[in-house]
KOLDRENLUM-639815 format. One line per field, with one value per residue (C-alpha): x, y, z; residue in one letter. Coordinates in Angstrom, 2 decimals. Each point is the difference from the previous one (the first is absolute). Layout:
N
xx: (X/...);
yy: (Y/...);
zz: (Z/...);
res: (A/...);
% end
This chain:
275
xx: (-63.86/2.78/-0.66/3.65/-0.28/-0.65/0.95/3.19/2.43/-0.10/-3.52/1.02/2.02/-1.37/1.42/-2.32/-2.03/1.16/-2.10/0.83/1.26/0.42/3.73/1.21/2.79/-2.60/-0.67/-3.23/-1.31/-1.30/-2.64/0.37/-2.86/-0.60/-0.63/-2.27/-2.06/0.01/0.76/3.02/1.47/1.48/2.33/0.23/3.20/-0.28/0.25/2.28/-1.27/-2.51/-2.10/2.48/-1.78/-3.29/-2.46/1.24/-1.60/0.53/-2.49/1.26/-1.80/0.97/-1.00/-0.30/0.29/-0.92/-1.57/-0.08/-2.07/1.30/-1.57/0.52/0.60/1.03/-0.40/0.69/1.14/3.14/0.28/3.39/2.37/0.22/2.30/-0.55/2.72/-2.37/-3.70/-1.55/-2.67/-2.13/-0.43/-3.18/0.16/-2.68/2.56/1.93/-3.01/1.00/3.21/2.19/2.17/-1.01/1.70/-0.15/0.87/-0.96/-0.38/0.43/-1.13/0.05/-3.51/0.93/0.70/-0.30/-0.86/2.78/0.48/0.21/3.33/-0.16/2.25/1.74/-1.91/0.27/-0.55/-1.70/-0.56/-3.09/-0.09/-2.35/1.48/2.70/-2.58/0.16/-3.22/-1.93/1.32/-2.37/0.06/2.50/-1.46/-0.38/0.55/-2.86/1.62/3.21/0.46/0.37/3.71/-0.74/1.00/-1.65/1.02/-1.03/-2.75/-1.91/-3.70/0.17/3.27/2.41/-0.18/-3.68/1.18/0.89/-3.08/0.17/-2.55/-0.64/-1.63/-3.08/0.99/-3.07/0.74/-2.75/-1.49/2.08/3.13/2.95/2.52/3.36/2.43/3.61/1.50/3.74/1.85/3.25/2.55/0.18/-2.51/-0.13/-0.55/3.18/0.68/3.27/-1.86/-2.66/-0.63/-0.08/-3.17/-2.28/-1.42/-3.63/-2.43/-3.68/-3.23/-3.29/-3.19/-2.10/-3.58/-3.01/0.41/3.60/-1.12/-2.58/2.22/1.13/2.84/1.65/0.53/2.30/1.96/0.19/2.76/3.53/0.91/2.58/1.88/2.10/-0.60/0.63/1.27/3.68/-0.60/0.79/1.73/0.72/-1.63/-2.58/-2.32/-1.38/-3.13/-0.77/-3.15/-1.50/-3.65/-1.00/-3.33/-1.20/3.56/1.42/2.06/-1.47/2.50/2.91/0.53/2.80/1.90/-1.50/2.53/-0.53/2.67/0.13/1.19/-0.94/2.38/-1.14/1.92/3.04/0.35/-2.22/-2.40/-3.72/-1.76/-2.89/-1.08);
yy: (275.06/0.51/-1.49/-0.99/-2.49/-3.54/0.58/-1.19/2.69/-1.41/1.41/3.47/1.18/3.50/2.95/1.65/3.11/3.34/2.74/3.67/1.67/-3.37/-0.63/-3.51/0.64/-0.13/-3.70/0.87/2.13/2.79/1.91/3.81/2.28/1.44/-3.49/-0.93/3.13/0.18/-3.52/-0.82/-1.69/-3.47/-0.92/-3.45/-0.62/-1.86/-3.68/-2.67/-1.72/2.76/-0.01/1.45/-0.66/0.66/-2.76/-0.45/1.46/-0.15/0.58/2.10/-0.29/1.99/-1.13/1.71/-2.27/1.18/-1.65/-3.38/1.35/0.16/2.62/0.43/3.70/-0.09/-2.42/0.71/-1.83/1.47/-0.67/-0.63/1.27/1.51/3.03/1.49/-0.74/0.51/0.47/2.57/-1.42/2.52/-0.74/1.57/1.61/-2.44/-2.80/1.69/0.40/-2.64/-0.03/-3.07/-1.88/-0.27/-1.76/0.90/-2.48/-0.85/-3.00/-0.32/-2.69/-0.30/-0.04/0.02/-2.02/-2.61/0.41/-0.74/-0.35/3.13/1.48/1.62/2.84/0.56/2.27/3.61/0.30/3.14/1.15/2.18/2.21/2.98/1.39/1.68/2.29/3.48/0.91/3.14/2.99/1.40/3.44/0.48/-0.06/3.29/1.06/2.33/1.05/1.28/3.77/1.92/-0.87/-3.71/-0.42/-1.86/2.04/0.69/2.39/-2.60/-0.06/-3.76/-0.65/-2.45/-2.16/-0.57/-1.59/1.12/0.40/-0.81/1.10/-1.73/2.03/-1.35/-2.19/-2.12/-2.64/-2.40/-1.30/-2.94/1.10/-0.40/2.82/-1.47/2.69/0.09/2.72/0.54/2.59/1.78/2.16/2.40/2.42/-1.68/-3.66/-1.32/-3.69/0.53/1.85/-2.64/-0.38/-3.68/-1.15/2.73/-1.98/-0.99/-1.81/0.82/-1.18/1.85/-1.33/2.67/0.48/0.98/3.52/0.07/-1.10/2.80/2.78/2.06/1.52/-3.21/-1.84/0.04/-2.98/-1.03/1.99/-1.39/-0.62/2.29/-2.92/-1.34/1.62/3.70/0.32/-0.15/2.89/3.28/2.69/0.30/-3.38/-1.32/-2.88/-1.57/-1.92/-2.07/-2.02/-2.65/-0.71/-3.65/-0.86/-3.57/-1.26/1.93/3.19/2.72/2.77/1.27/3.58/2.44/0.65/2.48/1.82/2.04/1.80/-0.31/2.60/-0.63/2.48/2.89/2.86/-1.31/-2.88/-2.39/-2.17/0.32/-3.23/-1.61/1.77);
zz: (63.29/-2.50/-3.43/-0.23/2.85/-1.05/-3.66/-1.57/-1.07/-3.56/-0.38/1.19/-2.96/-0.55/1.96/2.53/-0.76/1.41/1.57/-0.51/3.21/1.77/-0.41/-0.72/2.51/2.80/0.72/1.86/-2.84/2.24/-1.95/0.27/1.02/-3.48/-1.40/2.92/-0.67/-3.79/-1.20/-2.11/-3.03/-0.30/-2.84/-1.50/-1.98/-3.26/0.78/-1.51/-3.13/-0.74/-3.19/-2.46/-3.31/-1.73/0.69/3.55/3.14/3.75/2.80/2.93/3.34/3.11/3.49/3.38/3.05/3.50/3.02/-1.72/-2.89/-3.58/-2.24/-3.75/-0.62/-3.66/-2.90/-3.65/-3.13/-1.60/-3.72/-1.54/-0.86/3.50/-0.18/3.46/2.53/2.95/0.70/2.37/2.29/1.95/3.70/1.30/3.44/1.20/-0.20/2.81/2.32/2.55/2.02/-0.23/-2.47/-3.65/-2.89/-3.67/-2.73/-3.57/-2.26/-3.73/-2.39/-3.76/-1.52/-3.72/-2.04/2.75/3.71/2.46/3.73/2.16/0.95/3.47/1.06/3.24/2.39/1.01/3.75/1.32/3.57/0.42/3.10/0.04/3.22/-2.14/-1.64/1.58/1.81/-0.96/1.97/2.62/1.61/2.79/3.53/1.84/3.61/1.02/3.29/-1.60/-0.24/-3.28/-0.08/0.28/3.66/2.84/3.04/3.56/-1.13/-2.01/0.83/0.46/1.88/-1.59/3.13/-0.79/-3.23/-3.49/-2.15/-3.71/-2.60/-3.34/-2.78/-1.80/-2.96/-0.59/2.61/1.07/3.22/1.31/-1.88/2.36/0.32/1.03/1.13/1.16/2.22/0.51/2.07/-0.90/1.83/-2.97/-1.51/-3.40/0.89/-1.59/0.53/1.85/2.76/0.68/3.73/0.91/1.71/-1.33/-2.91/0.23/-2.28/0.30/-1.62/-0.31/-1.64/-1.70/1.09/-2.10/1.38/-1.23/-3.47/-0.19/1.39/-2.99/2.03/1.16/3.26/3.01/1.23/3.62/1.75/-0.01/3.66/1.61/1.54/-1.62/-3.38/0.61/3.56/-1.15/-2.44/1.77/-2.07/-3.73/-0.59/-2.43/-0.73/-3.15/-0.88/-3.08/-0.50/-2.28/-0.64/0.10/-1.63/0.44/0.35/-2.96/0.30/-2.22/0.72/2.06/1.10/-0.41/3.24/2.42/2.23/3.15/2.03/3.78/2.53/3.64/1.60/2.19/1.56/1.81/-2.42/1.96/-2.04/0.48/0.81/1.84/3.18);
res: (M/S/I/S/K/G/K/S/S/S/R/L/L/A/P/P/P/T/V/D/D/V/P/D/S/D/P/D/G/N/V/P/A/K/V/L/I/N/G/G/T/A/R/V/P/R/W/P/N/Y/A/D/Q/L/G/K/A/D/E/L/T/V/Y/W/V/Q/G/G/I/T/K/T/I/Y/Q/Q/V/K/D/G/P/I/T/E/V/E/F/E/I/P/L/D/A/S/L/F/S/N/D/G/I/A/H/L/Y/Y/S/V/R/A/V/K/P/F/P/S/N/K/L/N/S/F/E/K/K/M/T/I/D/H/S/I/I/P/L/P/V/L/L/A/P/E/F/P/D/A/N/I/W/G/Y/L/N/C/A/A/E/R/P/I/W/D/G/I/F/V/F/I/R/F/Q/G/F/K/K/D/D/V/C/E/S/V/W/R/G/F/S/S/L/N/G/V/E/E/S/Y/V/A/G/T/R/G/E/F/S/Y/T/L/T/E/E/D/E/E/N/I/N/G/F/E/L/L/P/I/P/F/I/P/H/S/E/P/L/V/N/S/C/S/G/T/V/V/Y/K/I/N/R/A/G/V/Y/I/G/Q/S/D/I/G/L/V/R/V/D/R/T/I/S/G/G/E/P/C/G/P/P);
% end
């Protein structure tokens, strides 16, 4: 809940803190990936009526509010005369662990020569979303039935109409990891977006076994069905596969794109296909 709600504006006289790399022009305060990973720095501007003489002192307290819980992340007495125009407040990466909305604000009160009431600042809103962090890059999938030039053709040992087989190299995956793959077909040899063949896309899921975990070479996915995923691909075509690994509901990596070329033509220009 926002600290500003329920308080009169007369008590909110101090400007809000800022956070490096979270622009004030963004009303949602979207936190960039580098801050989510490494933590960041907040800046508290010098407040009105600060301790400007010897013998005076102010206490600065900085608060983090998220999920209905308010946490004090900084508290220090600043002796007068205060000459700094702003104060750097470190924000540990652990503060950004949970997705959602967080608010940052501070309070100031005089502690010398006489204590006074707290002055609260306006808040800095921050939106925490870890889905923006790029996943670790995994090895591109391979196509074991392609020839040395990278083609699936009519001479493949396992015919394309039996399915397209995809091989994933060993990368330390575990039993019960889920490999989620996406296949797309193209009417060009290089898989450019403009040549995507509508209807060929397929999403597939494979759960690794104990045998897959222990195989130092890697594992093979279930074959991608001929219909509808590769039947439209005849000559000078291609297909791509990318995959993610999901471990206990969390993605731990995403692969580079694997590309295979497709040529199903035989003499006379007729396509080979199921008997």
